[in-house]
C-alpha positions as a printed Julia matrix, in Angstrom:
228×3 Matrix{Float64}:
 -17.11  -10.56  -43.7
 -18.7    -8.22  -40.95
 -20.47   -9.27  -37.69
 -22.83   -7.33  -36.25
 -24.14   -7.5   -32.7
 -26.92   -6.16  -30.74
 -26.29   -3.96  -27.59
 -26.72   -6.92  -25.12
 -24.33   -8.81  -27.58
 -21.66   -6.23  -27.3
 -22.14   -5.67  -23.8
 -21.78   -9.74  -23.17
 -18.61   -9.97  -24.79
 -16.95   -6.55  -23.34
 -17.82   -8.01  -19.85
 -16.27  -11.15  -20.6
 -13.51   -9.72  -22.06
 -13.38   -7.51  -19.02
 -13.27  -10.46  -16.32
 -10.94  -12.47  -18.7
  -8.69   -9.53  -18.57
  -8.88   -9.43  -14.53
  -8.61  -12.82  -14.29
  -5.22  -12.83  -16.03
  -3.87   -9.88  -14.55
  -4.67  -11.04  -11.29
  -2.87  -14.38  -11.94
  -0.05  -12.35  -12.86
  -0.01   -9.96   -9.99
   0.14  -11.23   -6.75
   2.5    -9.59   -4.3
   6.46  -10.43   -4.95
   9.29   -8.91   -2.19
  11.05   -5.84   -3.87
   8.1    -4.92   -5.89
   7.63   -1.41   -6.13
   5.16    1.05   -7.34
   7.09    4.39   -8.72
   4.21    5.86  -10.99
   7.2     6.46  -13.59
   4.62    5.1   -16.57
   2.14    8.04  -16.04
  -0.56    6.16  -14.57
  -1.92    5.85  -10.98
  -0.99    1.86  -11.39
  -4.27    0.45   -9.74
  -4.26    2.38   -7.06
  -7.99    3.97   -6.0
  -9.24    6.27   -3.12
 -10.43    9.41   -1.52
 -12.47   11.91   -4.11
  -9.52   12.25   -6.53
  -6.6    10.14   -7.25
  -4.31   11.41  -10.03
  -0.56   10.9   -11.41
   1.44   13.76  -10.52
   4.12   13.84  -13.32
   6.85   15.77  -11.82
   7.75   16.81   -7.79
   8.06   13.42   -6.76
  11.2    12.63   -4.32
  13.84   12.64   -6.9
  12.38   16.11   -8.03
  11.81   17.13  -11.58
  10.89   14.4   -13.75
   9.91   11.83  -10.73
   6.0    11.1   -11.0
   3.96   10.35   -8.05
   0.38    9.53   -6.69
  -1.59   12.3    -5.61
  -4.97   11.63   -3.19
  -7.44   14.43   -2.6
 -10.45   13.9    -0.35
 -13.23   15.92    0.35
 -14.29   15.53    3.71
 -17.67   14.97    4.81
 -19.81   11.89    5.01
 -20.19   10.83    1.69
 -18.12    8.85   -0.67
 -14.46   10.47   -0.99
 -14.27   11.69    2.33
 -11.35    9.61    3.35
  -7.78   10.5     2.61
  -6.59    7.01    1.76
  -5.3     5.02   -0.93
  -6.04    1.01   -1.66
  -4.84   -1.46   -4.44
  -6.19   -5.12   -4.68
  -4.72   -5.58   -8.01
  -1.24   -6.02   -7.73
  -1.22   -5.84   -3.9
  -3.07   -9.32   -2.89
  -1.4   -12.34   -2.22
   0.27  -14.35    0.61
   2.81  -11.78    2.3
   4.15  -14.13    4.22
   5.17  -17.04    1.49
   6.7   -13.91   -0.34
   8.81  -12.83    2.45
   7.4    -9.53    2.98
   7.32   -8.53    6.57
   7.22   -4.65    6.14
   6.11   -1.66    3.95
   7.92    1.75    2.66
   6.55    4.63    1.18
   7.76    8.09    0.68
   4.99   10.58    1.7
   4.07   14.09    1.35
   1.74   16.69    2.91
   1.72   19.59    0.7
   1.78   22.32    3.67
  -2.04   22.83    3.38
  -3.63   20.1     5.23
  -3.09   22.41    8.65
  -2.35   19.39   10.52
   0.48   16.56   10.58
  -1.42   13.59    9.7
  -1.34   10.14   11.14
  -0.61    7.63    8.4
  -1.29    3.68    8.71
  -1.05    0.84    6.77
  -4.38   -1.38    6.81
  -3.84   -4.97    5.73
  -7.53   -6.48    4.26
  -7.81  -10.21    4.68
  -9.58  -12.89    2.99
 -13.0   -12.36    4.66
 -12.95   -8.38    4.68
 -11.49   -8.28    8.07
  -9.08   -5.31    8.4
  -5.8    -5.21   10.52
  -4.11   -1.85   11.01
  -0.75   -0.22   11.67
  -0.57   -0.07   15.75
   1.54    3.12   15.62
   1.07    5.56   12.87
   3.96    7.55   11.18
   3.59   10.73   11.94
   3.72   13.43    8.49
   4.7    16.67    9.1
   2.69   18.86    7.13
   5.86   20.92    5.61
   5.55   20.15    1.96
   8.63   18.0     2.16
   8.82   14.27    1.22
   9.61   11.63    4.0
  10.22    8.25    4.1
   8.12    6.0     6.2
   8.66    2.26    7.23
   5.62    0.29    7.96
   6.36   -3.56    9.77
   3.65   -5.35    9.23
   4.57   -8.18   12.08
   2.19   -9.7    14.56
   2.76   -7.0    16.62
   2.5    -4.31   14.57
  -1.05   -4.87   13.21
  -4.15   -4.68   15.34
  -7.7    -5.84   14.18
  -9.95   -3.35   13.75
 -13.08   -5.05   11.8
 -13.68   -8.82   11.09
 -12.71  -11.9    12.34
  -9.67  -12.73   10.62
  -6.6   -13.28   12.63
  -2.81  -12.23   11.94
  -2.04  -15.35   10.39
  -5.05  -15.43    7.93
  -5.13  -12.06    7.16
  -0.95  -12.09    6.38
  -1.31  -14.98    4.15
  -4.24  -14.06    2.38
  -4.46  -10.26    1.9
  -7.25   -9.15   -0.51
  -6.65   -5.24   -0.38
  -3.46   -2.95    0.87
  -4.75    0.26    1.76
  -2.35    3.4     3.4
  -4.67    6.07    5.24
  -4.87    8.94    7.43
  -6.23    7.35   10.47
  -6.05    9.3    13.98
  -5.68    7.49   17.26
  -7.17    4.96   18.19
  -6.82    2.85   15.35
 -10.33    2.79   13.74
 -12.28   -0.08   11.31
 -12.59    3.15    8.87
 -10.38    5.75    8.93
 -10.91    9.46    9.98
 -12.99   11.86    7.72
 -10.91   14.57    6.45
 -10.87   17.27    3.39
  -7.01   17.28    2.51
  -3.97   15.97    0.13
  -1.6    13.19    0.36
   1.35   12.3    -2.24
   2.68    8.59   -2.18
   5.73    7.45   -4.33
   7.95    4.37   -3.97
   5.51    2.27   -2.23
   7.88   -1.08   -1.71
   7.22   -4.49   -0.52
  10.46   -5.19    1.49
  11.56   -7.23    4.42
  13.73   -6.85    7.23
  15.92   -9.9     8.65
  14.74  -11.72   11.9
  16.46  -11.06   14.92
  18.24  -14.26   15.13
  19.5   -13.59   11.46
  20.57  -10.13   12.62
  22.47  -11.48   15.77
  24.25  -13.95   13.01
  25.36  -11.24   11.0
  26.51   -8.85   13.84
  28.73  -11.91   14.86
  29.87  -13.32   11.29
  33.02  -10.2    11.75
  34.13  -12.0    14.79
  33.6   -16.01   13.81
  35.49  -15.05   10.34
  38.4   -13.26   12.43
  38.48  -16.51   15.02
  38.55  -18.76   11.68
  41.91  -17.07   10.09
  43.39  -17.43   13.29
  42.95  -20.71   13.45
């Protein structure tokens, strides 16, 4: 038995399946501590941005066979003008509840951009507000990979658009972005024609200062315990 559908029926069915797949994928994909996008599966792992986004199969931080994400922007004032990468599929959610308070990423400027690139993290809140890194990571234009650490605590981010507070944004991230943004931090980033490589994008955690103090004192406490 065969079932025939008109164009509208097929389109409606496809749209419904797509919405279902997105809903299921989203339900499973909320941010988790230590999750890492390493681009070894040959895809862009749901990242978009720039004018062209692609998976480069070799030449990442580990050398031959290490895939990475490449973003190419075209400058100007149309779509694709910004050197930025963003992801709302597996990087949304409650970062505070997940214990994520910093992001780490390996970055590459291929010695053809002509300038060192100030790279910032951008957190999109639940109502579309944007919080971005107060202090950028200055990426040298030297063709080498550099490991960048982006803390995302209250003093590390500044609101550049919208009314989302730090607390509401970090508990309801809707989109994560990494982009070239000159000083001072701006709502929309900096127009630029260039290339950026990204790899090993990781949701990380650093201990609170009180925990660090306890860890530093632990050897002394153990020595005292042995003497008692």
